[in-house]
C-alpha positions as CSV (number, residue, x, y, z in Angstrom):
1,X,-59.1,-50.0,-91.5
2,X,-57.0,-50.8,-94.6
3,X,-53.2,-50.8,-94.2
4,X,-51.7,-48.8,-97.1
5,X,-48.1,-48.8,-95.9
6,X,-47.0,-51.0,-98.8
7,X,-48.0,-48.5,-101.5
8,X,-47.5,-45.1,-99.8
9,X,-43.7,-44.8,-100.3
10,X,-41.2,-42.2,-99.2
11,X,-42.1,-39.8,-102.1
12,X,-45.1,-41.2,-103.9
13,X,-47.9,-43.8,-104.1
14,X,-47.0,-46.9,-106.1
15,X,-48.2,-50.4,-106.3
16,X,-49.5,-53.3,-108.5
17,X,-52.8,-52.6,-110.2
18,X,-55.4,-53.6,-109.1
19,X,-54.1,-55.9,-106.3
20,X,-52.5,-53.1,-104.3
21,X,-53.6,-49.9,-105.9
22,X,-57.1,-49.5,-107.4
23,X,-59.7,-46.9,-108.3
24,X,-61.2,-46.8,-104.8
25,X,-57.8,-45.9,-103.3
26,X,-57.2,-43.3,-106.1
27,X,-60.6,-41.7,-105.4
28,X,-60.0,-41.6,-101.6
29,X,-56.5,-40.2,-102.2
30,X,-57.9,-37.4,-104.4
31,X,-60.4,-36.6,-101.6
32,X,-57.7,-36.6,-98.9
33,X,-55.3,-34.6,-101.0
34,X,-57.8,-31.8,-101.5
35,X,-59.1,-31.9,-97.9
36,X,-55.7,-31.7,-96.3
37,X,-54.4,-29.0,-98.6
38,X,-57.6,-27.0,-98.6
39,X,-57.2,-26.8,-102.4
40,X,-59.8,-25.1,-104.5
41,X,-58.2,-26.1,-107.8
42,X,-55.8,-28.9,-108.7
43,X,-54.2,-30.1,-112.0
44,X,-53.7,-33.7,-113.0
45,X,-51.8,-35.5,-115.8
46,X,-51.2,-39.2,-116.6
47,X,-48.8,-41.4,-118.5
48,X,-49.6,-44.0,-121.2
49,X,-50.3,-47.0,-119.0
50,X,-53.7,-48.5,-119.6
51,X,-54.6,-48.1,-115.9
52,X,-53.7,-44.4,-115.8
53,X,-56.8,-43.0,-117.3
54,X,-59.3,-44.7,-114.9
55,X,-57.1,-44.0,-111.9
56,X,-56.8,-40.4,-112.8
57,X,-60.5,-40.2,-113.4
58,X,-61.2,-41.7,-110.0
59,X,-58.8,-39.3,-108.3
60,X,-60.5,-36.4,-109.9
61,X,-63.9,-37.7,-108.7
62,X,-62.6,-37.8,-105.2
63,X,-61.2,-34.2,-105.5
64,X,-64.4,-32.8,-106.9
65,X,-66.5,-34.5,-104.2
66,X,-64.5,-32.3,-101.7
67,X,-65.3,-29.2,-103.7
68,X,-62.1,-28.7,-105.8
69,X,-62.1,-27.9,-109.5
70,X,-59.8,-30.2,-111.5
71,X,-57.8,-29.2,-114.6
72,X,-57.2,-32.5,-116.4
73,X,-54.1,-32.1,-118.6
74,X,-54.4,-35.7,-120.0
75,X,-51.3,-37.4,-121.4
76,X,-48.1,-35.8,-120.2
77,X,-44.7,-36.3,-118.6
78,X,-44.1,-35.7,-114.9
79,X,-42.2,-32.5,-115.6
80,X,-45.2,-31.3,-117.7
81,X,-47.4,-31.9,-114.6
82,X,-44.8,-29.9,-112.6
83,X,-45.1,-27.1,-115.2
84,X,-48.8,-27.1,-114.7
85,X,-48.6,-26.9,-110.9
86,X,-45.9,-24.2,-111.1
87,X,-47.4,-22.0,-113.8
88,X,-51.0,-22.2,-112.5
89,X,-49.7,-22.2,-108.8
90,X,-52.0,-25.0,-107.8
91,X,-51.4,-28.5,-106.4
92,X,-50.9,-31.3,-108.9
93,X,-51.1,-35.1,-109.2
94,X,-49.2,-37.2,-111.8
95,X,-50.4,-40.7,-112.5
96,X,-47.4,-42.9,-113.4
97,X,-45.2,-45.6,-112.0
98,X,-42.2,-44.1,-113.8
99,X,-39.8,-46.8,-114.8
100,X,-41.6,-49.7,-113.0
101,X,-43.0,-52.6,-115.0
102,X,-46.4,-52.4,-116.7
103,X,-48.4,-54.0,-113.8
104,X,-47.6,-51.0,-111.6
105,X,-49.0,-47.6,-111.3
106,X,-49.0,-44.7,-108.9
107,X,-49.3,-41.0,-108.1
108,X,-46.7,-38.3,-107.7
109,X,-48.2,-35.4,-105.7
110,X,-47.0,-31.8,-105.3
111,X,-48.2,-28.6,-103.7
112,X,-48.8,-25.4,-105.5
113,X,-45.7,-24.2,-107.3
114,X,-44.6,-27.8,-107.7
115,X,-43.4,-28.0,-104.1
116,X,-42.7,-31.7,-103.2
117,X,-45.0,-33.9,-101.1
118,X,-43.3,-36.8,-99.3
119,X,-43.8,-38.7,-96.1
120,X,-42.7,-35.8,-93.9
121,X,-44.4,-33.1,-95.9
122,X,-48.0,-34.4,-96.1
123,X,-48.0,-37.9,-97.7
124,X,-48.2,-39.7,-94.3
125,X,-51.2,-37.5,-93.4
126,X,-52.9,-38.3,-96.7
127,X,-52.3,-42.0,-96.2
128,X,-53.7,-41.8,-92.6
129,X,-56.9,-40.1,-93.8
130,X,-57.4,-42.6,-96.7
131,X,-56.9,-45.5,-94.2
132,X,-59.4,-44.0,-91.7
133,X,-61.9,-43.0,-94.3
134,X,-62.2,-39.5,-95.8
135,X,-65.3,-37.6,-94.5
136,X,-67.8,-36.6,-97.1
137,X,-67.4,-33.2,-98.6
138,X,-69.8,-30.4,-97.7
139,X,-70.9,-27.6,-100.0
140,X,-70.5,-27.4,-103.8
141,X,-69.3,-30.1,-106.1
142,X,-66.2,-29.2,-108.1
143,X,-65.9,-29.4,-111.9
144,X,-63.5,-31.1,-114.3
145,X,-62.0,-29.2,-117.2
146,X,-59.8,-30.7,-119.8
147,X,-56.8,-28.5,-120.8
148,X,-53.8,-29.4,-123.0
149,X,-50.7,-28.0,-121.5
150,X,-48.1,-29.4,-123.9
151,X,-47.6,-26.3,-126.0
152,X,-47.3,-24.0,-123.0
153,X,-44.9,-26.4,-121.3
154,X,-42.6,-26.5,-124.4
155,X,-42.8,-22.7,-124.8
156,X,-41.7,-22.3,-121.2
157,X,-38.7,-24.7,-121.5
158,X,-37.5,-22.9,-124.7
159,X,-37.4,-19.6,-122.7
160,X,-35.0,-21.2,-120.3
161,X,-32.4,-22.5,-122.8
162,X,-31.0,-20.4,-125.7
163,X,-31.0,-22.8,-128.7
164,X,-30.7,-20.0,-131.3
165,X,-27.9,-20.5,-133.7
166,X,-27.0,-24.1,-132.9
167,X,-25.5,-26.1,-135.7
168,X,-27.4,-29.0,-137.4
169,X,-27.2,-32.1,-135.3
170,X,-28.3,-35.8,-135.7
171,X,-30.0,-36.8,-132.5
172,X,-31.0,-40.4,-131.7
173,X,-33.7,-40.6,-129.0
174,X,-35.0,-43.6,-127.2
175,X,-38.3,-42.8,-125.5
176,X,-38.7,-46.4,-124.2
177,X,-42.4,-46.3,-125.3
178,X,-42.9,-43.8,-122.5
179,X,-44.0,-40.2,-122.4
180,X,-40.9,-38.9,-124.2
181,X,-42.7,-40.1,-127.3
182,X,-45.1,-37.3,-126.8
183,X,-42.9,-34.5,-125.4
184,X,-39.7,-35.0,-127.5
185,X,-41.3,-34.2,-130.9
186,X,-42.9,-31.1,-129.4
187,X,-39.8,-29.9,-127.6
188,X,-37.4,-30.4,-130.5
189,X,-39.7,-29.0,-133.2
190,X,-38.4,-26.2,-135.4
191,X,-34.8,-26.8,-134.4
192,X,-32.0,-27.8,-136.9
193,X,-32.1,-31.4,-135.7
194,X,-32.5,-34.7,-137.5
195,X,-34.2,-36.9,-134.9
196,X,-33.8,-40.7,-135.1
197,X,-36.7,-42.0,-133.0
198,X,-36.6,-45.2,-131.1
199,X,-39.8,-46.5,-129.5
200,X,-41.8,-43.3,-129.6
201,X,-45.1,-45.3,-129.7
202,X,-46.9,-44.7,-126.4
203,X,-47.2,-48.3,-125.0
204,X,-47.5,-48.9,-121.3
205,X,-46.6,-52.6,-121.8
206,X,-43.1,-51.6,-122.7
207,X,-42.7,-54.1,-125.5
208,X,-39.0,-53.3,-126.3
209,X,-37.2,-52.8,-123.0
210,X,-37.9,-51.4,-119.5
211,X,-38.2,-47.6,-119.6
212,X,-35.4,-47.3,-117.0
213,X,-32.2,-45.9,-118.6
214,X,-30.1,-46.1,-115.4
215,X,-29.7,-49.8,-116.3
216,X,-27.1,-50.1,-119.0
217,X,-28.9,-53.0,-120.7
218,X,-31.8,-50.6,-121.5
219,X,-29.4,-48.2,-123.4
220,X,-28.0,-50.9,-125.8
221,X,-30.5,-50.1,-128.6
222,X,-29.7,-46.4,-128.3
223,X,-26.0,-47.0,-128.4
224,X,-26.4,-49.2,-131.5
225,X,-28.5,-46.6,-133.2
226,X,-26.0,-43.8,-132.5
227,X,-23.1,-45.9,-133.9
228,X,-25.0,-47.2,-137.0
229,X,-26.4,-43.8,-137.9
230,X,-23.4,-41.6,-137.1
231,X,-25.6,-39.5,-134.7
232,X,-24.0,-36.7,-132.8
233,X,-25.7,-37.6,-129.6
234,X,-28.2,-40.1,-128.1
235,X,-30.8,-39.2,-125.5
236,X,-32.8,-41.7,-123.4
237,X,-35.8,-40.9,-121.2
238,X,-37.5,-43.0,-118.6
239,X,-41.2,-43.9,-118.6
240,X,-42.6,-40.6,-117.3
241,X,-39.8,-38.6,-119.0
242,X,-38.6,-36.8,-116.0
243,X,-35.1,-38.3,-116.2
244,X,-32.7,-38.1,-119.1
245,X,-29.5,-40.1,-119.9
246,X,-27.0,-39.3,-122.6
247,X,-24.9,-41.3,-125.0
248,X,-22.0,-39.7,-126.9
249,X,-21.2,-39.9,-130.6
250,X,-19.1,-43.1,-130.0
251,X,-22.1,-44.8,-128.4
252,X,-20.5,-44.5,-124.9
253,X,-22.8,-43.9,-121.9
254,X,-22.2,-40.5,-120.3
255,X,-22.3,-40.4,-116.5
256,X,-25.1,-38.1,-115.1
257,X,-22.4,-36.6,-112.9
258,X,-20.7,-35.3,-116.1
259,X,-24.1,-33.8,-117.3
260,X,-24.5,-32.3,-113.9
261,X,-21.1,-30.6,-114.2
262,X,-21.9,-29.4,-117.8
263,X,-25.2,-27.8,-116.8
264,X,-23.8,-26.4,-113.6
265,X,-21.1,-24.7,-115.7
266,X,-23.7,-23.2,-118.1
267,X,-25.9,-22.0,-115.2
268,X,-22.9,-20.4,-113.4
269,X,-22.0,-18.6,-116.6
270,X,-25.5,-17.2,-116.7
271,X,-25.5,-16.4,-112.9
272,X,-22.0,-16.1,-111.5
273,X,-21.5,-17.0,-107.9
274,X,-24.7,-19.2,-107.8
275,X,-25.2,-22.2,-105.6
276,X,-25.3,-25.7,-107.1
277,X,-26.8,-28.7,-105.2
278,X,-25.4,-32.2,-105.6
279,X,-26.1,-35.4,-103.7
280,X,-23.6,-37.5,-101.9
281,X,-23.2,-39.9,-104.9
282,X,-22.4,-37.3,-107.6
283,X,-18.8,-37.2,-108.6
284,X,-16.4,-35.1,-106.6
285,X,-15.6,-33.5,-110.0
286,X,-18.9,-31.5,-109.7
287,X,-18.1,-29.6,-106.5
288,X,-14.6,-29.0,-107.7
289,X,-15.8,-27.5,-111.0
290,X,-18.4,-25.4,-109.2
291,X,-15.7,-23.9,-106.9
292,X,-13.4,-23.3,-109.9
293,X,-16.2,-21.4,-111.6
294,X,-16.8,-19.3,-108.6
295,X,-19.9,-21.0,-107.5
296,X,-21.0,-22.6,-104.2
297,X,-21.5,-26.3,-104.0
298,X,-23.9,-27.8,-101.4
299,X,-24.0,-31.5,-100.7
300,X,-27.3,-33.2,-99.8
301,X,-28.8,-36.6,-99.2
302,X,-30.1,-38.6,-102.2
303,X,-33.8,-37.9,-103.1
304,X,-35.8,-35.2,-104.7
305,X,-37.4,-33.9,-101.5
306,X,-33.9,-33.3,-100.0
307,X,-32.6,-31.6,-103.2
308,X,-35.7,-29.4,-103.5
309,X,-35.6,-28.4,-99.8
310,X,-31.9,-27.4,-100.1
311,X,-32.6,-25.5,-103.3
312,X,-35.3,-23.6,-101.5
313,X,-33.2,-22.9,-98.4
314,X,-30.1,-21.8,-100.4
315,X,-31.7,-20.2,-103.5
316,X,-29.6,-22.7,-105.6
317,X,-29.9,-22.2,-109.3
318,X,-29.4,-25.9,-110.2
319,X,-29.1,-29.4,-108.7
320,X,-28.1,-32.8,-110.1
321,X,-28.3,-36.4,-109.0
322,X,-26.5,-39.6,-110.1
323,X,-29.9,-41.1,-111.2
324,X,-30.4,-38.7,-114.1
325,X,-32.7,-36.2,-112.2
326,X,-31.8,-32.6,-112.9
327,X,-33.4,-29.7,-111.0
328,X,-33.8,-26.1,-112.0
329,X,-34.7,-23.1,-109.9
330,X,-36.4,-21.4,-112.8
331,X,-38.6,-24.5,-113.3
332,X,-40.0,-24.2,-109.8
333,X,-37.0,-26.2,-108.4
334,X,-38.5,-29.3,-110.1
335,X,-36.7,-31.9,-112.1
336,X,-36.9,-32.0,-115.9
337,X,-35.1,-34.5,-118.1
338,X,-36.2,-32.5,-121.1
339,X,-34.7,-29.3,-119.8
340,X,-31.4,-31.0,-119.1
341,X,-31.5,-32.5,-122.7
342,X,-32.0,-29.0,-124.1
343,X,-29.0,-27.7,-122.2
344,X,-26.8,-30.5,-123.6
345,X,-28.1,-29.9,-127.2
346,X,-27.4,-26.2,-126.8
347,X,-23.9,-26.8,-125.5
348,X,-23.1,-29.3,-128.3
349,X,-24.7,-27.3,-131.0
350,X,-22.9,-24.1,-129.9
351,X,-19.4,-25.4,-130.8
352,X,-17.9,-27.5,-133.5
353,X,-16.4,-30.5,-131.7
354,X,-17.9,-33.9,-130.9
355,X,-19.8,-34.5,-127.6
356,X,-17.0,-36.7,-126.2
357,X,-14.5,-33.8,-126.7
358,X,-16.9,-31.3,-125.2
359,X,-17.5,-33.4,-122.1
360,X,-13.9,-34.5,-121.7
361,X,-13.1,-31.7,-119.3
362,X,-16.0,-32.6,-117.0
363,X,-15.2,-36.4,-116.8
364,X,-12.3,-36.3,-114.3
365,X,-12.7,-39.5,-112.3
366,X,-13.5,-43.2,-112.7
367,X,-16.9,-44.3,-111.2
368,X,-18.4,-47.7,-110.6
369,X,-22.0,-46.8,-111.0
370,X,-24.5,-48.0,-108.4
371,X,-24.1,-51.7,-107.4
372,X,-26.7,-53.4,-105.3
373,X,-26.1,-56.3,-102.9
374,X,-28.6,-58.2,-100.9
375,X,-27.6,-58.6,-97.3
376,X,-29.1,-60.3,-94.2
377,X,-28.4,-57.2,-91.9
378,X,-27.7,-53.9,-93.7
379,X,-26.9,-52.1,-90.4
380,X,-24.3,-54.7,-89.3
381,X,-22.7,-54.9,-92.7
382,X,-22.3,-51.1,-92.8
383,X,-20.7,-51.1,-89.3
384,X,-18.2,-53.8,-90.3
385,X,-17.3,-51.9,-93.5
386,X,-16.8,-48.7,-91.5
387,X,-14.6,-50.5,-88.9
388,X,-12.5,-52.0,-91.7
389,X,-11.8,-48.6,-93.3
390,X,-12.0,-46.0,-90.6
391,X,-8.3,-46.0,-89.7
392,X,-7.1,-45.6,-93.3
393,X,-9.8,-43.0,-94.2
394,X,-9.2,-39.3,-94.6
395,X,-12.8,-38.7,-93.6
396,X,-15.9,-40.6,-92.6
397,X,-19.4,-39.1,-92.7
398,X,-23.0,-40.3,-92.3
399,X,-25.0,-37.7,-94.1
400,X,-26.6,-40.4,-96.2
401,X,-25.5,-43.9,-95.3
402,X,-21.7,-44.2,-95.0
403,X,-19.3,-42.2,-97.0
404,X,-15.6,-42.8,-96.7
405,X,-13.0,-40.7,-98.4
406,X,-9.3,-41.4,-98.9
407,X,-6.2,-39.2,-99.4
408,X,-5.6,-40.6,-102.9
409,X,-8.9,-39.1,-104.1
410,X,-10.9,-42.3,-103.9
411,X,-14.2,-42.5,-102.0
412,X,-17.2,-44.8,-101.6
413,X,-20.8,-44.4,-100.4
414,X,-22.7,-47.3,-99.0
415,X,-26.4,-46.8,-98.1
416,X,-29.4,-49.0,-97.5
417,X,-32.4,-49.1,-99.8
418,X,-35.6,-47.6,-98.3
419,X,-37.8,-50.5,-99.6
420,X,-35.6,-53.6,-100.1
421,X,-33.0,-55.6,-98.1
422,X,-30.3,-54.1,-100.3
423,X,-27.1,-52.1,-99.8
424,X,-26.3,-49.7,-102.6
425,X,-22.6,-49.1,-103.3
426,X,-21.0,-46.2,-105.3
427,X,-17.3,-46.0,-105.7
428,X,-15.1,-43.3,-107.4
429,X,-11.4,-43.1,-107.9
430,X,-8.8,-41.0,-109.7
431,X,-8.3,-43.8,-112.2
432,X,-9.9,-47.1,-113.2
433,X,-7.4,-49.3,-111.4
434,X,-7.9,-47.5,-108.1
435,X,-11.6,-47.5,-108.4
436,X,-11.9,-51.2,-109.3
437,X,-9.6,-52.2,-106.4
438,X,-11.6,-50.3,-103.9
439,X,-14.9,-51.5,-105.4
440,X,-13.9,-55.1,-105.2
441,X,-12.6,-54.9,-101.7
442,X,-15.8,-53.2,-100.4
443,X,-18.1,-55.6,-102.2
444,X,-16.2,-58.5,-100.7
445,X,-16.9,-57.2,-97.2
446,X,-20.5,-56.4,-98.0
447,X,-21.3,-59.7,-99.6
448,X,-19.8,-61.7,-96.8
449,X,-22.9,-60.6,-94.9
450,X,-25.3,-62.3,-97.3
451,X,-27.8,-64.8,-95.9
452,X,-26.4,-68.4,-96.1
């Protein structure tokens, strides 16, 4: 029996092709997916990596061998796949390794209505069946039908954000040679926008920079383009275009927490009293703004499965994460970087001031961003940090890792990586000096636990 624990992650399948993840595994996963869900129809899409087409085809073969019909949407972003699974109300499979380097590929799976599949909601069962060997299907062979969903996807997004009457804007966009190169031109067509494209060529080798905008180094070209062109805004998408990052007219990177606050404000204007989801790392400015606007903030663990589960439980209208994932109830509670970008463009284009001025009221605190540290024993390091700060803390909680809050408004969260010997630190304070002091003190404690 083949051990696939290395590539079946918490939320998806991902590994090096073909050493860890190949067509045989993809085919068996397609078969197991259909068999366990009892699906009669599924939808697939894939990114621009060279390995995506054969892997998607192998998955479809496995699905049809179990009797399911496959709607093959072809090239698309992950949120386009979610659109397909939602609008058609059938399970879906997206072939992508998101922001990972070119040698990787993977599958993001969802149930009908774009409901997430993770380890606790079916992925572990799919892995077990693949490892044991999927029984041969009985009965009819399914069919494969190609169907382009791009126009329908864009049409749906445009019904969710009112862009009528926005002023002309210059928008620099870095697609990172990822799927934004396909979806951005379609989504921004027929709007009063002058788009300055960076790296729109679909190229799964990522010749210009990694398609991972959470890393500041990967935003430098966009920042330079905004400054040199005098653009009103810069947008950056990751490899599968389900995440969006924003740069203001000065070329300064905007925190995803600020974008979360902006979109939450807009959604609460549309639906007063609504519930907004935020994870433990999002700025405290988000729940404060939500309360000020009459909404209900709900705090969750990091990760799309937790966000989507809480949105379903509470009926939340919107959710945001520090990683640039933004979730919308009216998009089947799925995340869409493009939908978040349209919200920002609508807000900017609906008033006369620059983006930095518009966002000034949402940027209330100083944040460190996520800082990773390799440690010998993550559990011991976290215990020592908690011991060091517990007496001076205003509150201590363990919803996701360790979060310690202080009376001066500062806080930090320290949590272990699911896949690496790392601790991830996020710090926020009422001002830069307070944040930096706390950041440096916590890092000093954490890194004292490094291996010699």
